VOTOR-64597 format. One record per residue (C-alpha): residue in three letters; x, y, z. Coordinates in steps of 0.5 Angstrom, whole numbers, padded with zeros to 4 digits. Example, Ala and Ser with C-alpha at 12.3 -4.5 7.8 and 13.67 -1.06 7.14 Angstrom:
VOTOR-64597
 type     X     Y     Z
  Ala  0025 -0009  0016
  Ser  0027 -0002  0014
***
This chain:
VOTOR-64597
 type     X     Y     Z
  Pro  0174  0084 -0074
  Lys  0167  0085 -0076
  Met  0167  0091 -0071
  Lys  0172  0095 -0075
  Glu  0169  0093 -0082
  Asp  0163  0097 -0080
  Asn  0167  0103 -0076
  Cys  0171  0104 -0083
  Leu  0165  0103 -0087
  His  0161  0108 -0083
  Ala  0167  0113 -0084
  Ala  0169  0112 -0091
  Leu  0161  0113 -0092
  Ile  0162  0120 -0088
  Cys  0168  0122 -0092
  Leu  0164  0121 -0099
  Gly  0158  0125 -0096
  Met  0162  0130 -0094
  Leu  0165  0131 -0101
  Tyr  0157  0130 -0104
  Tyr  0155  0136 -0100
  Ser  0162  0140 -0102
  His  0159  0139 -0110
  Ala  0151  0141 -0108
  Ile  0154  0147 -0105
  Thr  0158  0149 -0112
  Thr  0153  0147 -0115
  Glu  0147  0150 -0111
  Lys  0151  0157 -0112
  Leu  0151  0157 -0120
  Asn  0144  0154 -0122
  His  0140  0154 -0115
  Ala  0141  0163 -0116
  Arg  0137  0165 -0122
  Pro  0137  0172 -0125
  Ser  0132  0177 -0123
  Leu  0127  0178 -0128
  His  0126  0187 -0128
  Gly  0119  0188 -0128
  His  0117  0192 -0135
  His  0113  0199 -0134
  Glu  0107  0201 -0139
  Lys  0103  0208 -0139
  Gly  0096  0206 -0139
  Lys  0091  0210 -0143
  Glu  0091  0215 -0137
  Gly  0098  0215 -0136
  Gln  0098  0210 -0130
  Val  0104  0206 -0131
  Leu  0103  0198 -0129
  His  0108  0194 -0126
  Arg  0109  0186 -0128
  Ser  0114  0183 -0123
  Lys  0117  0176 -0125
  Arg  0120  0171 -0120
  Gly  0127  0172 -0119
  Trp  0129  0166 -0116
  Val  0126  0158 -0115
  Trp  0129  0153 -0110
  Asn  0131  0145 -0112
  Gln  0131  0140 -0106
  Phe  0137  0140 -0101
  Phe  0139  0134 -0098
  Val  0143  0133 -0091
  Ile  0146  0126 -0089
  Glu  0143  0123 -0082
  Glu  0147  0122 -0077
  Tyr  0152  0127 -0078
  Thr  0157  0128 -0072
  Gly  0162  0133 -0074
  Pro  0165  0139 -0070
  Asp  0161  0144 -0074
  Pro  0153  0145 -0078
  Val  0153  0141 -0083
  Leu  0152  0147 -0090
  Val  0145  0145 -0093
  Gly  0145  0150 -0098
  Arg  0145  0158 -0100
  Leu  0139  0162 -0102
  His  0140  0167 -0107
  Ser  0137  0172 -0111
  Asp  0139  0175 -0118
  Ile  0137  0181 -0115
  Asp  0141  0182 -0109
  Ser  0148  0186 -0111
  Gly  0152  0185 -0104
  Asp  0150  0191 -0101
  Gly  0148  0188 -0095
  Asn  0140  0192 -0097
  Ile  0137  0184 -0098
  Lys  0135  0180 -0092
  Tyr  0134  0173 -0092
  Ile  0129  0170 -0088
  Leu  0127  0162 -0087
  Ser  0120  0159 -0084
  Gly  0117  0152 -0083
  Glu  0119  0146 -0081
  Gly  0124  0147 -0076
  Ala  0126  0153 -0078
  Gly  0130  0157 -0073
  Ile  0131  0150 -0069
  Ile  0133  0145 -0073
  Phe  0136  0149 -0080
  Val  0139  0156 -0079
  Ile  0139  0161 -0085
  Asp  0145  0167 -0085
  Asp  0140  0173 -0087
  Lys  0146  0177 -0091
  Ser  0149  0170 -0095
  Gly  0143  0166 -0094
  Asn  0147  0160 -0093
  Ile  0143  0155 -0088
  His  0146  0150 -0084
  Ala  0143  0144 -0080
  Thr  0145  0145 -0072
  Lys  0143  0139 -0070
  Thr  0144  0132 -0072
  Leu  0138  0129 -0076
  Asp  0136  0121 -0076
  Arg  0132  0120 -0083
  Glu  0128  0114 -0078
  Glu  0124  0119 -0074
  Arg  0124  0126 -0080
  Ala  0125  0123 -0088
  Gln  0124  0130 -0090
  Tyr  0122  0138 -0088
  Thr  0118  0142 -0092
  Leu  0121  0150 -0091
  Thr  0119  0157 -0094
  Ala  0124  0162 -0097
  Gln  0123  0170 -0097
  Ala  0127  0176 -0099
  Val  0125  0181 -0096
  Asp  0128  0189 -0095
  Arg  0132  0190 -0090
  Asn  0131  0197 -0089
  Thr  0123  0197 -0090
  Asn  0122  0189 -0089
  Arg  0118  0190 -0096
  Pro  0118  0184 -0100
  Leu  0123  0183 -0105
  Glu  0121  0177 -0108
  Pro  0115  0172 -0107
  Pro  0115  0167 -0102
  Ser  0118  0160 -0104
  Glu  0118  0153 -0102
  Phe  0123  0147 -0102
  Ile  0124  0141 -0099
  Val  0130  0139 -0095
  Lys  0131  0131 -0095
  Val  0135  0127 -0090
  Gln  0140  0122 -0093
  Asp  0139  0115 -0091
  Ile  0145  0112 -0088
  Asn  0145  0104 -0085
  Asp  0144  0105 -0079
  Asn  0139  0101 -0077
  Pro  0140  0093 -0076
  Pro  0134  0088 -0078
  Glu  0129  0087 -0072
  Phe  0125  0080 -0073
  Leu  0118  0080 -0071
  His  0119  0077 -0065
  Glu  0125  0075 -0061
  Asn  0123  0067 -0059
  Tyr  0119  0063 -0065
  His  0115  0056 -0064
  Ala  0113  0051 -0069
  Asn  0112  0044 -0070
  Val  0112  0040 -0076
  Pro  0111  0032 -0076
  Glu  0116  0027 -0075
  Arg  0118  0022 -0082
  Ser  0117  0029 -0086
  Asn  0119  0029 -0093
  Val  0125  0034 -0094
  Gly  0123  0041 -0096
  Thr  0117  0041 -0092
  Ser  0115  0048 -0089
  Val  0116  0048 -0082
  Ile  0115  0056 -0081
  Gln  0117  0063 -0083
  Val  0121  0068 -0080
  Thr  0120  0076 -0082
  Ala  0126  0081 -0080
  Ser  0124  0089 -0081
  Asp  0130  0095 -0083
  Ala  0128  0102 -0081
  Asp  0133  0104 -0086
  Asp  0130  0107 -0093
  Pro  0128  0101 -0097
  Thr  0128  0106 -0104
  Tyr  0136  0108 -0103
  Gly  0142  0103 -0104
  Asn  0142  0096 -0100
  Ser  0141  0099 -0092
  Ala  0134  0095 -0093
  Lys  0136  0089 -0097
  Leu  0135  0084 -0092
  Val  0139  0076 -0094
  Tyr  0136  0071 -0089
  Ser  0142  0065 -0086
  Ile  0140  0059 -0082
  Leu  0147  0059 -0076
  Glu  0145  0054 -0071
  Gly  0140  0048 -0074
  Gln  0144  0044 -0078
  Pro  0144  0040 -0082
  Tyr  0136  0038 -0080
  Phe  0133  0044 -0082
  Ser  0134  0050 -0087
  Val  0132  0058 -0089
  Glu  0131  0061 -0096
  Ala  0135  0066 -0096
  Gln  0130  0072 -0099
  Thr  0123  0069 -0096
  Gly  0125  0067 -0089
  Ile  0121  0061 -0089
  Ile  0125  0055 -0085
  Arg  0124  0048 -0088
  Thr  0127  0041 -0086
  Ala  0133  0039 -0089
  Leu  0134  0032 -0087
  Pro  0129  0026 -0089
  Asn  0125  0020 -0083
  Met  0127  0025 -0077
  Asp  0125  0021 -0071
  Arg  0121  0024 -0065
  Glu  0122  0018 -0061
  Ala  0129  0019 -0062
  Lys  0129  0026 -0061
  Glu  0123  0032 -0061
  Glu  0126  0038 -0061
  Tyr  0131  0043 -0065
  His  0133  0049 -0063
  Val  0135  0054 -0069
  Val  0138  0061 -0069
  Ile  0136  0064 -0076
  Gln  0140  0072 -0078
  Ala  0138  0077 -0082
  Lys  0143  0081 -0085
  Asp  0142  0088 -0090
  Met  0146  0091 -0095
  Gly  0145  0085 -0099
  Gly  0148  0080 -0094
  His  0155  0083 -0097
  Met  0161  0085 -0092
  Gly  0159  0091 -0088
  Gly  0152  0090 -0087
  Leu  0148  0090 -0081
  Ser  0145  0084 -0078
  Gly  0139  0081 -0073
  Thr  0138  0074 -0070
  Thr  0132  0070 -0067
  Lys  0131  0063 -0064
  Val  0126  0059 -0067
  Thr  0124  0052 -0062
  Ile  0122  0046 -0067
  Thr  0118  0041 -0064
  Leu  0117  0034 -0068
  Thr  0109  0032 -0067
  Asp  0108  0025 -0066
  Val  0106  0020 -0071
  Asn  0104  0013 -0072
  Asp  0110  0010 -0074
  Asn  0111  0005 -0069
  Pro  0107 -0002 -0068
  Pro  0106 -0004 -0060
  Lys  0111 -0010 -0057
  Phe  0110 -0014 -0051
  Pro  0116 -0014 -0047
  Gln  0116 -0021 -0046
  Ser  0111 -0027 -0049
  Val  0109 -0030 -0043
  Tyr  0105 -0028 -0037
  Gln  0103 -0032 -0032
  Met  0097 -0032 -0026
  Ser  0093 -0035 -0021
  Val  0086 -0033 -0018
  Ser  0082 -0037 -0013
  Glu  0076 -0041 -0014
  Ala  0072 -0038 -0009
  Ala  0073 -0030 -0014
  Val  0066 -0028 -0017
  Pro  0065 -0025 -0023
  Gly  0068 -0019 -0025
  Glu  0074 -0020 -0020
  Glu  0082 -0017 -0024
  Val  0086 -0023 -0025
  Gly  0092 -0019 -0028
  Arg  0094 -0014 -0033
  Val  0099 -0015 -0039
  Lys  0102 -0009 -0043
  Ala  0104 -0008 -0049
  Lys  0109 -0001 -0050
  Asp  0107  0003 -0056
  Pro  0113  0009 -0055
  Asp  0108  0013 -0060
  Ile  0104  0018 -0055
  Gly  0097  0021 -0055
  Glu  0092  0017 -0060
  Asn  0098  0014 -0063
  Gly  0100  0010 -0058
  Leu  0093  0008 -0057
  Val  0092  0000 -0055
  Ser  0086 -0004 -0055
  Tyr  0087 -0011 -0052
  Ser  0082 -0017 -0053
  Ile  0083 -0025 -0053
  Ile  0083 -0028 -0059
  Asp  0084 -0035 -0057
  Gly  0086 -0040 -0051
  Asp  0081 -0045 -0048
  Gly  0080 -0039 -0042
  Met  0075 -0035 -0047
  Asp  0069 -0037 -0044
  Met  0071 -0036 -0038
  Phe  0075 -0030 -0037
  Glu  0075 -0023 -0041
  Ile  0079 -0017 -0042
  Thr  0079 -0009 -0041
  Thr  0083 -0004 -0043
  Asp  0085  0002 -0038
  Tyr  0086  0007 -0043
  Glu  0090  0012 -0037
  Thr  0095  0006 -0036
  Gln  0094  0003 -0043
  Glu  0094 -0004 -0040
  Gly  0090 -0010 -0041
  Val  0086 -0012 -0034
  Val  0085 -0019 -0035
  Lys  0078 -0021 -0031
  Leu  0074 -0027 -0029
  Lys  0067 -0028 -0033
  Lys  0064 -0034 -0030
  Leu  0065 -0038 -0024
  Leu  0071 -0043 -0023
  Asp  0071 -0050 -0020
  Phe  0078 -0052 -0017
  Glu  0076 -0059 -0017
  Thr  0074 -0059 -0025
  Lys  0079 -0055 -0028
  Lys  0085 -0053 -0024
  Ser  0088 -0048 -0031
  Tyr  0087 -0044 -0037
  Ser  0090 -0041 -0043
  Leu  0089 -0035 -0046
  Lys  0092 -0031 -0053
  Val  0091 -0024 -0052
  Glu  0092 -0019 -0058
  Ala  0094 -0011 -0057
  Ala  0093 -0008 -0063
  Asn  0093  0000 -0064
  Val  0088  0004 -0065
  His  0088  0009 -0070
  Ile  0093  0006 -0076
  Asp  0096  0012 -0080
  Pro  0096  0009 -0087
  Lys  0102  0013 -0090
  Phe  0106  0008 -0085
  Ile  0102  0001 -0086
  Ser  0109 -0002 -0089
  Asn  0112 -0001 -0082
  Gly  0110 -0007 -0081
  Pro  0102 -0010 -0077
  Phe  0101 -0005 -0071
  Lys  0099 -0011 -0066
  Asp  0103 -0016 -0062
  Thr  0101 -0022 -0058
  Val  0102 -0026 -0051
  Thr  0100 -0032 -0048
  Val  0097 -0032 -0041
  Lys  0097 -0037 -0036
  Ile  0091 -0038 -0031
  Ser  0091 -0043 -0025
  Val  0087 -0044 -0021
  Glu  0087 -0044 -0014
  Asp  0083 -0049 -0009
  Ala  0079 -0045 -0004
  Asp  0074 -0047  0002
  Glu  0068 -0047 -0001
  Pro  0061 -0046  0003
  Pro  0055 -0051  0001
  Val  0052 -0051 -0006
  Phe  0044 -0053 -0006
  Leu  0043 -0057 -0012
  Lys  0037 -0051 -0014
  Pro  0038 -0045 -0014
  Ser  0031 -0044 -0010
  Tyr  0026 -0049 -0008
  Ile  0017 -0049 -0009
  Phe  0013 -0054 -0005
  Glu  0006 -0055 -0004
  Val  0002 -0057  0002
  Gln -0005 -0057  0004
  Glu -0009 -0053  0009
  Asn -0011 -0056  0015
  Ala -0006 -0061  0014
  Ala -0004 -0065  0021
  Ser  0003 -0062  0025
  Gly  0008 -0066  0022
  Thr  0007 -0066  0015
  Val  0012 -0067  0011
  Val  0012 -0061  0005
  Gly  0019 -0062  0002
  Lys  0026 -0063  0002
  Val  0032 -0059  0000
  His  0040 -0062 -0001
  Ala  0046 -0059 -0001
  Lys  0053 -0061 -0002
  Asp  0060 -0059  0000
  Pro  0064 -0058 -0006
  Asp  0071 -0058 -0003
  Ala  0075 -0065 -0005
  Ala  0073 -0067  0003
  Asn  0067 -0067  0002
  Ser  0064 -0065  0010
  Ala  0058 -0066  0012
  Ile  0053 -0061  0012
  Arg  0048 -0058  0018
  Tyr  0041 -0055  0016
  Phe  0038 -0049  0020
  Ile  0030 -0048  0020
  Ile  0029 -0056  0018
  Asn  0030 -0063  0019
  Ala  0038 -0062  0021
  Glu  0040 -0069  0018
  Asp  0035 -0070  0012
  Gly  0033 -0063  0009
  Asn  0026 -0065  0010
  Ile  0022 -0059  0011
  Lys  0015 -0060  0015
  Thr  0010 -0057  0018
  Ile  0009 -0055  0026
  Lys  0001 -0053  0026
  Ala -0004 -0053  0021
  Leu -0004 -0048  0016
  Asp -0011 -0044  0013
  Arg -0010 -0041  0006
  Glu -0015 -0036  0008
  Glu -0010 -0033  0012
  Ile -0003 -0034  0009
  Ala -0003 -0037  0002
  Trp  0004 -0037  0001
  His  0010 -0038  0006
  Asn  0017 -0035  0004
  Ile  0023 -0039  0008
  Ser  0030 -0039  0007
  Val  0035 -0045  0009
  Phe  0042 -0045  0011
  Ala  0047 -0050  0010
  Val  0053 -0050  0014
  Glu  0060 -0055  0014
  Val  0059 -0059  0020
  His  0065 -0057  0022
  Lys  0066 -0051  0019
  Gln  0061 -0046  0022
  His  0063 -0041  0018
  Gln  0062 -0044  0010
  Glu  0054 -0041  0010
  Ala  0050 -0042  0004
  Lys  0043 -0041  0004
  Val  0037 -0042 -0001
  Pro  0030 -0039 -0001
  Val  0025 -0044 -0001
  Ala  0017 -0042 -0003
  Ile  0011 -0046  0000
  Lys  0004 -0046 -0002
  Val -0002 -0048  0002
  Val -0006 -0050 -0002
  Asp -0014 -0050 -0002
  Val -0019 -0054  0001
  Asn -0026 -0053  0001
  Asp -0027 -0051  0008
  Asn -0031 -0044  0008
  Ala -0038 -0045  0007
  Pro -0041 -0039  0002
  Lys -0045 -0032  0004
  Phe -0049 -0027  0003
  Ala -0044 -0021 -0001
  Ala -0048 -0015  0004
  Ala -0052 -0015  0009
  Tyr -0059 -0015  0005
  Glu -0065 -0012  0007
  Ala -0071 -0012  0002
  Phe -0077 -0009  0001
  Val -0084 -0011 -0001
  Cys -0089 -0006 -0003
  Glu -0097 -0008  0000
  Asn -0099 -0007 -0008
  Ala -0094 -0011 -0010
  Arg -0096 -0016 -0016
  Ser -0096 -0023 -0017
  Asn -0088 -0026 -0018
  Gln -0086 -0019 -0018
  Gln -0078 -0019 -0017
  Phe -0076 -0015 -0011
  Ile -0069 -0016 -0010
  Thr -0061 -0019 -0013
  Ile -0057 -0023 -0008
  Ser -0051 -0026 -0009
  Ala -0045 -0029 -0005
  Asp -0037 -0029 -0004
  Asp -0033 -0035 -0001
  Lys -0027 -0035  0003
  Asp -0025 -0041 -0002
  Asp -0020 -0041 -0008
  Ser -0024 -0041 -0014
  Ala -0024 -0048 -0015
  Asn -0028 -0049 -0009
  Gly -0032 -0042 -0010
  Pro -0037 -0042 -0015
  Arg -0041 -0043 -0019
  Phe -0046 -0042 -0012
  Ile -0053 -0045 -0012
  Phe -0058 -0042 -0009
  Ser -0065 -0045 -0006
  Leu -0070 -0045 -0001
  Pro -0070 -0050  0005
  Pro -0074 -0056  0003
  Glu -0079 -0055  0009
  Ile -0081 -0048  0006
  Ile -0080 -0050 -0002
  His -0087 -0048 -0002
  Asn -0087 -0042  0002
  Pro -0094 -0037  0001
  Asn -0090 -0031  0000
  Phe -0084 -0031 -0003
  Thr -0080 -0036 -0008
  Leu -0073 -0036 -0011
  Arg -0070 -0036 -0017
  Asp -0062 -0039 -0019
  Asn -0060 -0034 -0025
  Arg -0054 -0039 -0025
  Asp -0049 -0033 -0025
  Asn -0047 -0034 -0019
  Thr -0053 -0029 -0016
  Ala -0061 -0031 -0015
  Ser -0068 -0027 -0016
  Val -0072 -0027 -0010
  Leu -0080 -0026 -0013
  Val -0087 -0025 -0008
  Arg -0091 -0031 -0009
  Arg -0098 -0027 -0008
  Glu -0101 -0021 -0008
  Gly -0104 -0017 -0002
  Phe -0099 -0016  0003
  Ser -0100 -0011  0010
  Arg -0097 -0008  0014
  Gln -0102 -0008  0019
  Lys -0103 -0016  0019
  Gln -0095 -0017  0019
  Asp -0090 -0012  0017
  Leu -0084 -0016  0018
  Tyr -0082 -0024  0015
  Leu -0075 -0027  0015
  Leu -0073 -0032  0009
  Pro -0068 -0037  0009
  Ile -0064 -0038  0004
  Val -0059 -0045  0003
  Ile -0053 -0043 -0001
  Ser -0048 -0048 -0004
  Asp -0041 -0048 -0007
  Gly -0038 -0052 -0013
  Gly -0032 -0055 -0008
  Leu -0031 -0062 -0008
  Pro -0034 -0064 -0003
  Pro -0040 -0058 -0003
  Met -0040 -0053  0002
  Ser -0047 -0050  0004
  Ser -0050 -0045  0009
  Thr -0057 -0042  0011
  Asn -0057 -0034  0011
  Thr -0063 -0030  0012
  Leu -0066 -0025  0008
  Thr -0070 -0020  0013
  Ile -0075 -0017  0008
  Arg -0081 -0011  0011
  Val -0087 -0009  0007
  Cys -0087 -0002  0005
  Gly -0093  0002  0003
  Cys -0091  0005 -0004
  Asp -0095  0009 -0009
  Ser -0098  0007 -0015
  Asn -0091  0007 -0019
  Gly -0089  0003 -0014
  Ser -0084  0008 -0011
  Leu -0083  0007 -0004
  Leu -0088  0011  0001
  Ser -0086  0009  0008
  Cys -0084  0003  0012
  Asn -0087  0005  0018
  Ala -0092  0000  0022
  Glu -0094  0005  0028
  Ala -0097  0010  0022
  Tyr -0103  0005  0022
  Ile -0105  0005  0029
  Leu -0109  0011  0027
  Asn -0116  0010  0023
  Ala -0114  0009  0015
  Gly -0121  0013  0014
  Leu -0118  0020  0018
  Ser -0118  0026  0013
  Thr -0113  0031  0013
  Gly -0117  0036  0016
  Ala -0119  0031  0022
  Leu -0112  0031  0024
  Ile -0111  0038  0024
  Ala -0117  0039  0029
  Ile -0114  0034  0033
  Leu -0107  0037  0033
  Ala -0111  0044  0034
  Cys -0115  0040  0040
  Ile -0107  0039  0043
  Val -0105  0046  0043
  Ile -0111  0048  0046
  Leu -0110  0044  0051
  Leu -0103  0046  0052
  Val -0105  0053  0053
  Ile -0110  0052  0058
  Val -0105  0048  0061
  Val -0100  0054  0061
  Leu -0107  0059  0063
  Phe -0108  0055  0069
  Val -0101  0055  0073
  Thr -0101  0063  0071
  Leu -0107  0064  0075
  Lys -0105  0058  0080
  Arg -0099  0064  0081
  Gln -0104  0070  0082
  Lys -0107  0068  0089
  Lys -0103  0069  0093
  Glu -0102  0064  0097
  Pro -0098  0060  0092
  Leu -0094  0066  0090
  Ile -0093  0069  0096
  Val -0090  0065  0102
  Phe -0094  0069  0108
  Glu -0100  0073  0107
  Glu -0097  0080  0109
  Glu -0091  0079  0106
  Asp -0090  0083  0100
  Val -0084  0081  0095
  Arg -0081  0087  0091
  Glu -0075  0085  0087
  Asn -0071  0090  0083
  Ile -0068  0086  0077
  Ile -0061  0090  0076
  Thr -0056  0090  0070
  Tyr -0050  0092  0073
  Asp -0046  0092  0066
  Asp -0044  0099  0067
  Glu -0044  0104  0072
  Gly -0050  0108  0072
  Gly -0054  0113  0077
  Gly -0056  0109  0083
  Glu -0064  0109  0084
  Glu -0064  0116  0081
  Asp -0063  0114  0075
  Thr -0069  0113  0071
  Glu -0067  0115  0064
  Ala -0064  0110  0062
  Phe -0069  0106  0059
  Asp -0076  0107  0057
  Ile -0081  0104  0062
  Ala -0088  0105  0058
  Thr -0086  0098  0054
  Leu -0087  0094  0061
  Gln -0094  0098  0062
  Asn -0100  0095  0061
  Pro -0104  0097  0054
  Asp -0110  0098  0059
  Gly -0106  0105  0061
  Ile -0108  0108  0055
  Asn -0115  0107  0055
  Gly -0113  0112  0062
  Phe -0112  0107  0068
  Ile -0105  0105  0069
  Pro -0105  0102  0076
  Arg -0099  0103  0080
  Lys -0095  0095  0080
  Asp -0089  0097  0084
  Ile -0093  0098  0091
  Lys -0098  0093  0094
  Pro -0105  0096  0093
  Glu -0109  0099  0098
  Tyr -0116  0095  0096
  Gln -0117  0089  0094
  Tyr -0120  0087  0087
  Met -0126  0084  0086
  Pro -0127  0081  0079
  Arg -0132  0085  0075
  Pro -0139  0081  0075
  Gly -0140  0078  0068
  Leu -0134  0076  0066
  Arg -0133  0069  0071
  Pro -0136  0065  0066
  Ala -0141  0058  0068
  Pro -0137  0053  0072
  Asn -0140  0048  0066
  Ser -0139  0052  0061
  Val -0136  0048  0055
  Asp -0133  0054  0051
  Val -0125  0054  0051
  Asp -0125  0061  0048
  Asp -0129  0064  0052
  Phe -0126  0062  0058
  Ile -0119  0064  0056
  Asn -0121  0071  0055
  Thr -0124  0071  0061
  Arg -0118  0070  0065
  Ile -0114  0074  0061
  Gln -0118  0080  0062
  Glu -0119  0079  0070
  Ala -0110  0077  0070
  Asp -0110  0085  0066
  Asn -0114  0089  0070
  Asp -0113  0086  0077
  Pro -0108  0091  0081
  Thr -0106  0086  0086
  Ala -0103  0081  0081
  Pro -0095  0081  0080
  Pro -0091  0084  0078
  Tyr -0090  0089  0084
  Asp -0082  0090  0082
  Ser -0080  0096  0077
  Ile -0074  0094  0073
  Gln -0069  0099  0074
  Ile -0062  0100  0071
  Tyr -0056  0103  0074
  Gly -0053  0108  0069
  Tyr -0049  0111  0075
  Glu -0048  0110  0083
  Gly -0052  0114  0087
  Arg -0050  0117  0095
  Gly -0052  0111  0097
  Ser -0058  0108  0101
  Val -0060  0109  0108
  Ala -0060  0102  0109
  Gly -0053  0102  0109
  Ser -0049  0096  0107
  Leu -0051  0089  0106
  Ser -0046  0085  0106
  Ser -0044  0079  0109
  Leu -0037  0079  0107
  Glu -0035  0082  0114
  Ser -0039  0078  0118
  Ala -0035  0072  0115
  Thr -0029  0072  0120
  Thr -0035  0071  0125
  Asp -0038  0064  0127
  Ser -0043  0068  0131
  Asp -0051  0068  0128
  Leu -0052  0076  0125
  Asp -0058  0080  0127
  Tyr -0062  0082  0122
  Asp -0069  0085  0126
  Tyr -0067  0092  0125
  Leu -0070  0090  0117
  Gln -0077  0089  0121
  Asn -0076  0098  0121
  Trp -0075  0099  0113
  Gly -0081  0098  0111
  Pro -0085  0093  0106
  Arg -0079  0093  0101
  Phe -0075  0089  0106
  Lys -0080  0085  0108
  Lys -0078  0079  0105
  Leu -0071  0079  0107
  Ala -0073  0082  0115
  Asp -0078  0074  0115
  Leu -0072  0070  0111
  Tyr -0066  0073  0116
  Gly -0070  0076  0123
  Ser -0070  0072  0129
  Lys -0073  0065  0129
  Asp -0078  0067  0135
  Thr -0080  0073  0131
  Phe -0081  0068  0124
  Asp -0085  0063  0129
  Asp -0090  0069  0132
  Asp -0091  0072  0124
  Ser -0092  0064  0122
***
C-alpha cells in the first residue's frame, strides 16, 4: 500500500509539472518577448549618419522538471525577437552548457526543448546564450544574451544515514532521558524547495527502552534502572523520513547497537557461610592451604574483590592474599604448625570491593564475611634440636678424647622415638676431640651434626656446630724479620743504629707486650747495649767507640724476647752486626773487609801505577807468545815444511783463484811497504833474515819499553815470519785445478787406504798435505 501511495503521488506531481510548464510557455510567449527598439538616425555635422541600437529582447529564467520520462521532448521555452516578422529571415542560435546535447532550439521558431532526462542532484542549473542573426548574412540582429535553465526538484531521493550501523554505550542504571548517541541522515533533494529534504526521525525497534528526538536524531534512555547484569546489549532501529514525515515521503533506516556499561551496583557475596580446610603440620610457611571466592556480578574494576582476615584464633598462623586473575582469596600458612600443640584453627575472612561508586552506596555494604575452619593433620616429623645452632670452646693442645660440648635433639611426635647422632657420640650427643688441636693452624672448626630416629632413618635433622679453639701460650716470640745491622767504624758512643720488633703466633692475650733484654752472661757487653722501648720494639746502641774492620768485621749479638702470656715464653734470637766504613756524615761506604789487605797509606797514584804494571806484564806475556810462534820449530811441524793455508769465503760463487779483484789486499800489507820495501809473504823466502845489529837489547836490560819496541821491529822486518798465506775471495768458479778433485766422497765406499804419494810432486803449497797423508815410510824418513 505504501508503494502504491508513492507511485500515485509521483504521477500527480508529473501532471502538475506538465500543467505548470504549459502555463510557463504561454506566459513566455506573452511576456518574454520584448518589442524591438528601432534605432534613430541622426546626421552629424559633416552629414554622417549615427546609429544607436538598443537591445530588443530580454530573457528570464526557464524551468524544467527533473526526471521527466514522457514520450516527447520537454519544451523548456521560446526565444523571440520583436524584429522577427515571421518571414524566416531570422535565425536563432543557442550556445552554452548542454547546448546541442541536452538543449536544442528550433532556429526558425526559437522553441527550446530538453532532449534528455535531467537530474537536479547531478546538476541544478545550466547557463545558455541566445543569439538572433540574419539567416542569409549571419549578421547579428540582436546582442547575445545569457539566460539560466533551472532543473526543478522533485522528491526522488530517500534519506540516507552516514553509517549503516552505529555502536554506542551508556552506563547501566542511568536516568531516563540520558543521551546515548546522535544519528544523522542526509537527503539529496533540494532543501530550499518544498519538503523533499525535510527529515523526521522515529524509532522502529528498541521501545520501550530507548527513544529518539524527531528533529535531531538524538537517542535517549526511556526506562529507569536498566540492569547490565539482566541484559547487556540492545538493538535499536531508527528511521529518517522526508516530506516532514507526512504520507508520501521517502525514508531510510539505520541500526544502532547499544551496550550497557557496568557500574559497581552489586556487592560481593560468598556462596556459602563456612569453608573447611586442612593442612599438614609438616607444611612450611608460605604453603597454600586453600581458597575462598566471593561472587560479584560486576565486571572490570567494579568486580575487583580484596580479601582479609578480620578475626579468629589463627590470625597469627595464617594469612590470606588475593589472586586478581581468578578473584579468589588464597589462604597460606604463615608459621610452622604443631599437631601436638593445636589441632584446629578458625578464621573470619572478609571480601570487599576495591572500588566503590558513591552513587550506589545506599545499596548496602559492598563486602561480605565467611568462616574458614582449618584442621591440622598429624605428620611424622624429623627430630628437632633444642637450639638452632651451637657454639663450643676447647683449648688447643687438649688431649684426645676431651669433651667439647653436647647437642640434644628430640622427636616432636607423640611416639617420641629414640634419637641417634652422626659425627658425634651416637648415644648421648657429646662432641669430643680425636687429636690435639693447634689454634695457630685452625682457630675455628665448623661441623654439622645429624640426628635421626632409630626406627625411621629417613627422618633426619641437622644442626650447625661451631667450635672455637682457645689459645694457649705455646709459641715464643721471634724477630719480626731477618734483621742485619750495620755499625760504622767511626760510630759514637750510645749511638742507636737499629730498631727491632717481634712477632708471636699466639693470640693477642698471649703475645704482646714483648720484653727485650740481653742474656745475663753478656748483660755488660763492652760493644753494644739494648734499650726496650716499651712499645713492642727495642733499640740497639753502640757502647764504645773505635771499631775496626781489620780487627773484627762481624759481631753476633744474642737478644732475649719474652711475651706477655701466662706463663710467659721467651726465645733467644741472634742479631748479626757488620762493621762498615762510613764518611764523616755517617753515610755507609763499604762493608768489605778485603779492601784492608792493602796498605791503608797507599795513594790513588800508587794504585794506578800498580794497575799499569799489571797491564804491562800482560802485554809482555802476549809478546812472548808471539815471539815463540815466530820460531820455526814451535810454529812449523817439520823444518823443511812450508805450510800455506788459503782462507776462502764461500759466501758466493766467484771467479776462483784468478779472481783477485774482489777485495783490497793492501790492507794486509806491512806498513813498511810504504817505504818501498814490500817483502813477499805468500812464498818462503830464499834467504835467511838476520836481525840488524844494535836492535837486540842487552840481556840484563830492565827497560821493558825498549825490549818491546825491539821485538816489534824485528817481527815487522822479518820476511820469514808468518803469515805466508794470501787471503783470496773466489768471486766465480774458475777453470779448475791441475790437482783435480781432493774430495774423499768417492773413496769413502772402500775400506782400503788411499794413496796420497802424488802429493809429493805438487810443490811446496801441498807439502803439508803430503806429509800428513803420505805413506808411513816417507813420513818416517822425513822425521
